C-alpha positions as CSV (number, residue, x, y, z in Angstrom):
1,M,330.6,-48.4,79.5
2,Q,331.5,-51.9,80.5
3,F,334.6,-54.0,80.2
4,I,334.3,-57.6,79.2
5,L,337.3,-59.7,80.2
6,F,338.4,-62.7,78.1
7,P,341.1,-64.6,80.0
8,M,343.0,-66.4,77.3
9,I,345.0,-69.6,77.3
10,H,347.6,-69.9,74.5
11,L,346.5,-73.5,73.6
12,G,342.9,-74.7,73.1
13,T,340.4,-76.2,70.7
14,P,339.5,-74.5,67.5
15,G,335.9,-74.2,68.8
16,F,337.1,-72.2,71.9
17,Y,338.8,-69.6,69.7
18,R,335.8,-69.4,67.4
19,T,333.6,-68.7,70.4
20,I,335.9,-66.0,71.7
21,L,336.0,-64.3,68.2
22,T,332.2,-64.4,68.0
23,R,331.8,-62.7,71.4
24,L,334.5,-60.1,70.6
25,G,332.6,-59.2,67.5
26,S,329.9,-57.6,69.6
27,C,332.3,-55.2,71.3
28,Q,332.9,-51.7,70.1
29,L,336.6,-51.7,71.1
30,I,339.1,-54.5,71.7
31,V,342.2,-54.3,73.9
32,A,344.5,-57.1,72.9
33,E,347.7,-58.7,74.1
34,G,350.6,-59.1,71.8
35,V,354.2,-57.9,71.7
36,R,354.4,-56.0,68.4
37,G,357.1,-57.6,66.4
38,K,359.0,-60.9,66.6
39,T,361.6,-61.5,69.2
40,A,363.9,-64.4,70.0
41,A,362.9,-64.3,73.7
42,G,359.2,-64.3,72.8
43,S,359.6,-67.2,70.4
44,L,361.4,-69.1,73.2
45,L,358.7,-68.5,75.7
46,M,356.0,-69.6,73.2
47,L,357.9,-72.6,71.9
48,S,356.0,-75.4,73.7
49,Y,352.6,-74.0,72.8
50,R,353.5,-73.7,69.1
51,M,355.0,-77.2,68.9
52,L,352.0,-78.7,70.6
53,G,349.6,-76.7,68.4
54,R,351.3,-77.9,65.2
55,S,351.6,-81.5,66.3
56,G,347.9,-82.3,66.5
57,K,348.7,-84.8,69.2
58,L,346.2,-83.4,71.7
59,G,343.8,-82.0,69.2
60,L,344.6,-78.5,70.2
61,V,345.8,-75.4,68.3
62,A,347.9,-72.4,69.3
63,Q,346.1,-69.2,69.9
64,N,345.8,-67.2,66.6
65,L,342.9,-64.8,66.8
66,D,342.3,-62.8,63.6
67,L,341.0,-59.7,65.4
68,D,341.4,-57.5,62.3
69,A,338.8,-59.5,60.5
70,L,336.1,-58.5,63.0
71,G,336.1,-54.9,61.8
72,V,336.3,-53.7,65.4
73,P,339.0,-51.1,66.4
74,V,341.9,-52.9,68.3
75,I,344.3,-51.3,70.7
76,R,347.5,-53.2,71.6
77,P,349.2,-51.5,74.6
78,D,351.9,-54.2,74.8
79,M,355.6,-53.6,74.3
80,T,357.2,-53.5,70.9
81,G,359.5,-56.4,70.0
82,E,362.5,-54.1,70.3
83,E,361.4,-52.9,73.8
84,F,360.8,-56.5,75.0
85,E,364.2,-57.7,73.7
86,K,366.0,-54.8,75.3
87,R,364.3,-55.4,78.6
88,W,364.9,-59.1,78.3
89,H,368.7,-58.5,78.2
90,Q,368.5,-55.7,80.9
91,A,366.3,-57.4,83.4
92,V,366.9,-61.1,83.1
93,P,370.3,-62.5,84.3
94,V,372.4,-64.4,81.8
95,L,372.1,-67.6,83.9
96,H,368.3,-67.5,83.8
97,R,368.3,-66.9,80.1
98,L,370.6,-69.8,79.5
99,L,368.4,-72.0,81.7
100,L,365.3,-71.1,79.8
101,W,367.0,-71.9,76.5
102,L,367.7,-75.4,77.9
103,V,364.4,-76.0,79.8
104,A,361.9,-74.7,77.2
105,P,362.8,-77.2,74.4
106,L,363.0,-80.1,76.9
107,F,359.5,-79.2,78.3
108,A,358.1,-79.0,74.8
109,I,359.6,-82.4,73.7
110,G,358.4,-84.0,77.0
111,M,354.8,-82.7,76.4
112,L,355.0,-83.9,72.8
113,L,356.0,-87.4,73.9
114,F,354.1,-87.9,77.1
115,G,351.8,-85.0,77.6
116,T,348.0,-85.3,78.0
117,R,345.3,-82.7,78.2
118,R,344.9,-83.3,81.9
119,M,348.6,-82.6,82.5
120,L,348.4,-79.5,80.3
121,G,345.3,-78.3,82.2
122,R,347.1,-78.5,85.5
123,H,350.1,-76.6,84.1
124,L,347.9,-73.8,82.6
125,A,345.5,-73.4,85.5
126,V,345.3,-69.9,86.9
127,D,343.6,-69.4,90.3
128,D,342.8,-66.3,92.4
129,L,345.5,-67.5,94.9
130,P,348.7,-69.0,93.6
131,T,349.7,-72.5,94.8
132,V,352.9,-73.2,96.7
133,E,354.5,-74.6,93.5
134,Q,353.5,-71.5,91.5
135,E,355.0,-69.2,94.2
136,R,358.3,-71.2,94.1
137,A,358.4,-71.1,90.3
138,R,357.9,-67.3,90.5
139,E,360.7,-66.9,93.0
140,S,363.0,-69.0,90.9
141,F,362.5,-66.9,87.8
142,E,361.3,-63.6,89.4
143,H,363.2,-61.5,86.8
144,V,361.4,-63.2,84.0
145,D,358.0,-63.0,85.7
146,R,358.5,-59.3,86.5
147,L,359.2,-58.6,82.8
148,V,356.7,-61.0,81.2
149,V,353.8,-60.3,83.7
150,D,354.4,-57.2,85.9
151,E,355.8,-54.7,83.4
152,R,353.3,-55.6,80.8
153,D,350.5,-55.5,83.3
154,A,351.4,-51.9,84.1
155,L,351.1,-50.9,80.4
156,L,347.8,-52.7,80.1
157,A,346.4,-51.1,83.3
158,A,347.4,-47.6,82.1
159,S,345.7,-48.2,78.8
160,L,342.4,-49.3,80.5
161,V,342.4,-46.3,82.8
162,S,342.9,-44.0,79.8
163,I,340.1,-45.7,77.9
164,H,337.9,-45.2,81.0
165,G,338.7,-41.6,81.1
166,E,337.8,-41.0,77.4
167,H,334.7,-43.2,77.1
168,A,333.2,-43.8,80.6
169,S,329.9,-42.1,79.7
170,E,329.4,-44.0,76.5
171,P,327.1,-47.1,76.4
172,I,329.8,-49.3,74.8
173,S,331.5,-52.6,75.5
174,I,335.3,-52.9,75.7
175,G,336.7,-56.4,75.2
176,V,340.0,-57.2,77.0
177,V,341.5,-60.3,75.4
178,Y,344.7,-61.1,77.4
179,G,346.4,-64.1,78.9
180,A,344.6,-65.3,82.1
181,G,347.7,-64.6,84.1
182,H,347.2,-60.8,83.4
183,M,343.6,-60.7,84.5
184,P,344.2,-60.2,88.3
185,A,346.0,-57.0,87.5
186,V,343.2,-55.9,85.1
187,A,340.6,-56.5,87.7
188,A,342.6,-54.7,90.4
189,A,343.1,-51.7,88.2
190,L,339.5,-51.4,87.1
191,L,338.3,-51.7,90.7
192,A,340.8,-49.5,92.5
193,Q,341.4,-46.8,89.8
194,C,338.1,-46.7,88.0
195,G,335.5,-48.0,90.5
196,Y,334.2,-50.9,88.4
197,R,332.5,-53.9,89.9
198,A,332.1,-57.5,88.6
199,R,328.6,-57.9,87.4
200,S,328.5,-61.4,85.9
201,A,330.7,-64.2,84.6
202,E,330.3,-67.1,82.3
203,W,332.5,-70.2,81.6
204,V,333.8,-70.9,78.2
205,T,335.5,-74.3,78.0
206,V,339.1,-74.2,76.6
207,F,339.4,-78.0,76.2
208,G,338.0,-81.1,77.9
209,F,339.8,-84.2,79.2
């Protein structure tokens, strides 16, 4: 069995998402990101991507992969909307929640008015080692990051380890289609807990500038 990782960006060209769908169609099982059910907090965090995707200003669209149309079984080990909303109020201080309600719309409007693909690319970039700015941002909103990234990473890793235990001897491909920020945890879990090794990699362009 092999895992094929698809690090996703929530805003890209239509061609990028078509390419990802085509490649996922060759898998025998897909593990996909997605909080199951709408939440006010989730809508807030995705606000800027949705606004930019609808505006057409940058020629980009928000991620919307119709995985069910592929006819491939899909597992979604993410939180339910109710679980996410509950943890949002439990884990994120009120002040941080208020700040996000103020900052998210301002960031979205700023990108709509002055944003370029180059600016967006710098904002969305994910490297193996975080930059100083990324570390500072994580420290400023560590409660949000712990919920949005770390807690959901744990659910994803547990699901992948379970799949390995059930299907390791089968000659199948498992597609993991999750946000790029979750992939370090995926790689770590598959390496440390299941003994997998990276065999190959291939670039797929999200958008050019």
